[in-house]
MILUM-321691 format. One record per atom (N, C-alpha, C): residue number from 0; residue in three letters; atom name; x, y, z. Coordinates in steps of 0.05 Angstrom, whole numbers, plus 5000, padded with zeros to 4 digits. Atoms other than C-alpha are relative to their C-alpha. Last residue first. Layout:
+------+------+------+------+------+------+
| resi | resn | name |   xx |   yy |   zz |
+------+------+------+------+------+------+
|  NUM |  ala |   CA |    X |    Y |    Z |
...
+------+------+------+------+------+------+
//
This chain:
+------+------+------+------+------+------+
| resi | resn | name |   xx |   yy |   zz |
+------+------+------+------+------+------+
|   63 |  unk |    N | 4984 | 5024 | 4985 |
|   63 |  unk |   CA | 4555 | 5166 | 4365 |
|   63 |  unk |    C | 4994 | 4972 | 4988 |
|   62 |  unk |    N | 5018 | 5015 | 4983 |
|   62 |  unk |   CA | 4537 | 5220 | 4312 |
|   62 |  unk |    C | 5015 | 4978 | 5014 |
|   61 |  unk |    N | 4996 | 5031 | 4995 |
|   61 |  unk |   CA | 4581 | 5270 | 4281 |
|   61 |  unk |    C | 4981 | 4989 | 5018 |
|   60 |  unk |    N | 5015 | 5018 | 5016 |
|   60 |  unk |   CA | 4548 | 5336 | 4252 |
|   60 |  unk |    C | 5005 | 4970 | 5007 |
|   59 |  unk |    N | 5026 | 4998 | 4991 |
|   59 |  unk |   CA | 4573 | 5383 | 4308 |
|   59 |  unk |    C | 4980 | 4977 | 4985 |
|   58 |  unk |    N | 5002 | 5013 | 4970 |
|   58 |  unk |   CA | 4646 | 5357 | 4298 |
|   58 |  unk |    C | 4970 | 4999 | 5009 |
|   57 |  unk |    N | 4998 | 5028 | 5004 |
|   57 |  unk |   CA | 4638 | 5377 | 4222 |
|   57 |  unk |    C | 4997 | 4986 | 5027 |
|   56 |  unk |    N | 5023 | 5007 | 5010 |
|   56 |  unk |   CA | 4615 | 5446 | 4244 |
|   56 |  unk |    C | 4999 | 4970 | 4991 |
|   55 |  unk |    N | 5021 | 4998 | 4982 |
|   55 |  unk |   CA | 4669 | 5458 | 4290 |
|   55 |  unk |    C | 4974 | 4988 | 4991 |
|   54 |  unk |    N | 4994 | 5025 | 4984 |
|   54 |  unk |   CA | 4720 | 5433 | 4236 |
|   54 |  unk |    C | 4979 | 5001 | 5025 |
|   53 |  unk |    N | 5007 | 5022 | 5013 |
|   53 |  unk |   CA | 4692 | 5485 | 4190 |
|   53 |  unk |    C | 5004 | 4973 | 5014 |
|   52 |  unk |    N | 5027 | 5004 | 5001 |
|   52 |  unk |   CA | 4694 | 5541 | 4239 |
|   52 |  unk |    C | 4992 | 4974 | 4986 |
|   51 |  unk |    N | 5012 | 4987 | 5023 |
|   51 |  unk |   CA | 4767 | 5530 | 4246 |
|   51 |  unk |    C | 4969 | 4995 | 5003 |
|   50 |  unk |    N | 5022 | 5021 | 5014 |
|   50 |  unk |   CA | 4797 | 5508 | 4313 |
|   50 |  unk |    C | 4984 | 5017 | 4980 |
|   49 |  unk |    N | 5025 | 4992 | 5014 |
|   49 |  unk |   CA | 4860 | 5548 | 4333 |
|   49 |  unk |    C | 4982 | 4978 | 4989 |
|   48 |  unk |    N | 4998 | 4997 | 5029 |
|   48 |  unk |   CA | 4910 | 5515 | 4379 |
|   48 |  unk |    C | 4975 | 5009 | 4988 |
|   47 |  unk |    N | 5016 | 5023 | 5008 |
|   47 |  unk |   CA | 4909 | 5533 | 4455 |
|   47 |  unk |    C | 5000 | 5006 | 4966 |
|   46 |  unk |    N | 5027 | 4999 | 5008 |
|   46 |  unk |   CA | 4963 | 5582 | 4470 |
|   46 |  unk |    C | 4983 | 4978 | 4989 |
|   45 |  unk |    N | 5001 | 5000 | 5031 |
|   45 |  unk |   CA | 5022 | 5556 | 4508 |
|   45 |  unk |    C | 4970 | 5005 | 4992 |
|   44 |  unk |    N | 4972 | 4995 | 5012 |
|   44 |  unk |   CA | 5044 | 5566 | 4580 |
|   44 |  unk |    C | 4998 | 5002 | 4970 |
|   43 |  unk |    N | 4989 | 5019 | 5019 |
|   43 |  unk |   CA | 4972 | 5572 | 4605 |
|   43 |  unk |    C | 5024 | 5008 | 4990 |
|   42 |  unk |    N | 5000 | 4991 | 5028 |
|   42 |  unk |   CA | 4967 | 5616 | 4666 |
|   42 |  unk |    C | 5005 | 4977 | 4982 |
|   41 |  unk |    N | 5027 | 5009 | 5009 |
|   41 |  unk |   CA | 4951 | 5583 | 4737 |
|   41 |  unk |    C | 4996 | 5011 | 4971 |
|   40 |  unk |    N | 5014 | 4980 | 5011 |
|   40 |  unk |   CA | 5028 | 5588 | 4754 |
|   40 |  unk |    C | 4972 | 4991 | 4989 |
|   39 |  unk |    N | 5030 | 5006 | 5004 |
|   39 |  unk |   CA | 5072 | 5548 | 4795 |
|   39 |  unk |    C | 4986 | 5026 | 4989 |
|   38 |  unk |    N | 5013 | 4982 | 5015 |
|   38 |  unk |   CA | 5148 | 5541 | 4799 |
|   38 |  unk |    C | 4971 | 4995 | 4997 |
|   37 |  unk |    N | 4982 | 4979 | 4996 |
|   37 |  unk |   CA | 5192 | 5505 | 4851 |
|   37 |  unk |    C | 4988 | 5023 | 4986 |
|   36 |  unk |    N | 5010 | 4981 | 5021 |
|   36 |  unk |   CA | 5145 | 5450 | 4866 |
|   36 |  unk |    C | 5016 | 5024 | 5002 |
|   35 |  unk |    N | 5003 | 4971 | 4987 |
|   35 |  unk |   CA | 5181 | 5398 | 4906 |
|   35 |  unk |    C | 4994 | 5018 | 4978 |
|   34 |  unk |    N | 5001 | 4979 | 5020 |
|   34 |  unk |   CA | 5167 | 5325 | 4885 |
|   34 |  unk |    C | 5000 | 5025 | 5012 |
|   33 |  unk |    N | 5007 | 4974 | 4991 |
|   33 |  unk |   CA | 5188 | 5270 | 4934 |
|   33 |  unk |    C | 5003 | 5017 | 4977 |
|   32 |  unk |    N | 4997 | 4980 | 5023 |
|   32 |  unk |   CA | 5188 | 5195 | 4919 |
|   32 |  unk |    C | 4991 | 5027 | 5009 |
|   31 |  unk |    N | 5012 | 4973 | 4990 |
|   31 |  unk |   CA | 5202 | 5146 | 4977 |
|   31 |  unk |    C | 5002 | 5020 | 4976 |
|   30 |  unk |    N | 4980 | 4978 | 4997 |
|   30 |  unk |   CA | 5215 | 5073 | 4956 |
|   30 |  unk |    C | 4985 | 5024 | 5007 |
|   29 |  unk |    N | 5008 | 4984 | 4976 |
|   29 |  unk |   CA | 5185 | 5005 | 4949 |
|   29 |  unk |    C | 5021 | 5023 | 5003 |
|   28 |  unk |    N | 4998 | 5014 | 4974 |
|   28 |  unk |   CA | 5205 | 4981 | 4878 |
|   28 |  unk |    C | 4989 | 5018 | 5022 |
|   27 |  unk |    N | 4976 | 4996 | 4983 |
|   27 |  unk |   CA | 5179 | 5012 | 4812 |
|   27 |  unk |    C | 4998 | 4984 | 5026 |
|   26 |  unk |    N | 4995 | 5024 | 4987 |
|   26 |  unk |   CA | 5128 | 4983 | 4767 |
|   26 |  unk |    C | 5025 | 5002 | 5014 |
|   25 |  unk |    N | 4977 | 5010 | 5014 |
|   25 |  unk |   CA | 5127 | 5049 | 4728 |
|   25 |  unk |    C | 5011 | 4973 | 5011 |
|   24 |  unk |    N | 5002 | 4987 | 5027 |
|   24 |  unk |   CA | 5055 | 5069 | 4742 |
|   24 |  unk |    C | 5026 | 4991 | 4988 |
|   23 |  unk |    N | 5013 | 5018 | 5019 |
|   23 |  unk |   CA | 5053 | 5025 | 4803 |
|   23 |  unk |    C | 5002 | 5007 | 4974 |
|   22 |  unk |    N | 5010 | 4986 | 5021 |
|   22 |  unk |   CA | 5102 | 5068 | 4843 |
|   22 |  unk |    C | 4989 | 4982 | 4979 |
|   21 |  unk |    N | 4994 | 5010 | 5029 |
|   21 |  unk |   CA | 5110 | 5026 | 4904 |
|   21 |  unk |    C | 4988 | 5015 | 4980 |
|   20 |  unk |    N | 5013 | 5028 | 5006 |
|   20 |  unk |   CA | 5109 | 5058 | 4975 |
|   20 |  unk |    C | 5010 | 4993 | 4972 |
|   19 |  unk |    N | 4984 | 5019 | 4986 |
|   19 |  unk |   CA | 5119 | 5128 | 5003 |
|   19 |  unk |    C | 4989 | 4974 | 4992 |
|   18 |  unk |    N | 5009 | 5027 | 5001 |
|   18 |  unk |   CA | 5097 | 5183 | 4959 |
|   18 |  unk |    C | 5017 | 4981 | 5009 |
|   17 |  unk |    N | 4985 | 5023 | 4989 |
|   17 |  unk |   CA | 5106 | 5256 | 4974 |
|   17 |  unk |    C | 4986 | 4974 | 4999 |
|   16 |  unk |    N | 5016 | 5025 | 5002 |
|   16 |  unk |   CA | 5081 | 5317 | 4937 |
|   16 |  unk |    C | 5018 | 4976 | 5007 |
|   15 |  unk |    N | 4983 | 5024 | 4997 |
|   15 |  unk |   CA | 5109 | 5387 | 4957 |
|   15 |  unk |    C | 4977 | 4976 | 4997 |
|   14 |  unk |    N | 4969 | 4998 | 4987 |
|   14 |  unk |   CA | 5093 | 5459 | 4953 |
|   14 |  unk |    C | 5012 | 4974 | 4996 |
|   13 |  unk |    N | 4982 | 5023 | 4993 |
|   13 |  unk |   CA | 5029 | 5469 | 4911 |
|   13 |  unk |    C | 5027 | 5002 | 5010 |
|   12 |  unk |    N | 4975 | 5000 | 5016 |
|   12 |  unk |   CA | 4993 | 5536 | 4916 |
|   12 |  unk |    C | 5012 | 4974 | 5010 |
|   11 |  unk |    N | 5002 | 5021 | 5020 |
|   11 |  unk |   CA | 4923 | 5524 | 4948 |
|   11 |  unk |    C | 5025 | 4997 | 4983 |
|   10 |  unk |    N | 5013 | 4992 | 5023 |
|   10 |  unk |   CA | 4915 | 5592 | 4985 |
|   10 |  unk |    C | 4997 | 4977 | 4978 |
|    9 |  unk |    N | 5028 | 4994 | 4993 |
|    9 |  unk |   CA | 4933 | 5562 | 5054 |
|    9 |  unk |    C | 4984 | 5009 | 4976 |
|    8 |  unk |    N | 5001 | 4977 | 4984 |
|    8 |  unk |   CA | 4999 | 5537 | 5021 |
|    8 |  unk |    C | 4970 | 5001 | 5006 |
|    7 |  unk |    N | 5008 | 4976 | 5015 |
|    7 |  unk |   CA | 4997 | 5466 | 4993 |
|    7 |  unk |    C | 5000 | 5019 | 5020 |
|    6 |  unk |    N | 4998 | 4976 | 4984 |
|    6 |  unk |   CA | 5025 | 5397 | 5014 |
|    6 |  unk |    C | 4995 | 5024 | 4985 |
|    5 |  unk |    N | 4999 | 4976 | 5018 |
|    5 |  unk |   CA | 5004 | 5333 | 4982 |
|    5 |  unk |    C | 4999 | 5021 | 5016 |
|    4 |  unk |    N | 5004 | 4977 | 4984 |
|    4 |  unk |   CA | 5016 | 5267 | 5020 |
|    4 |  unk |    C | 5003 | 5024 | 4979 |
|    3 |  unk |    N | 4996 | 4977 | 5018 |
|    3 |  unk |   CA | 5008 | 5197 | 4982 |
|    3 |  unk |    C | 4993 | 5025 | 5020 |
|    2 |  unk |    N | 5010 | 4972 | 4984 |
|    2 |  unk |   CA | 5019 | 5135 | 5024 |
|    2 |  unk |    C | 5006 | 5020 | 4980 |
|    1 |  unk |    N | 4988 | 4974 | 5003 |
|    1 |  unk |   CA | 5024 | 5071 | 4981 |
|    1 |  unk |    C | 4989 | 5019 | 5016 |
|    0 |  unk |    N | 5018 | 4975 | 4998 |
|    0 |  unk |   CA | 4999 | 5000 | 5001 |
|    0 |  unk |    C | 5015 | 5023 | 5001 |
+------+------+------+------+------+------+
//
């Protein structure tokens, strides 16, 4: 069983993420993983790609 702890400031800014146990995503061994956040922004770093009106119209015509 793994234990996850996520630390934030009072306003919700991430500070640290700690995982103690087995990293099942990479099939790792039992270990401690520590991620320290050094930069955080709520702004997008890259602009969203443009979507043409034609593509939107075609998407609207698609059926399940």
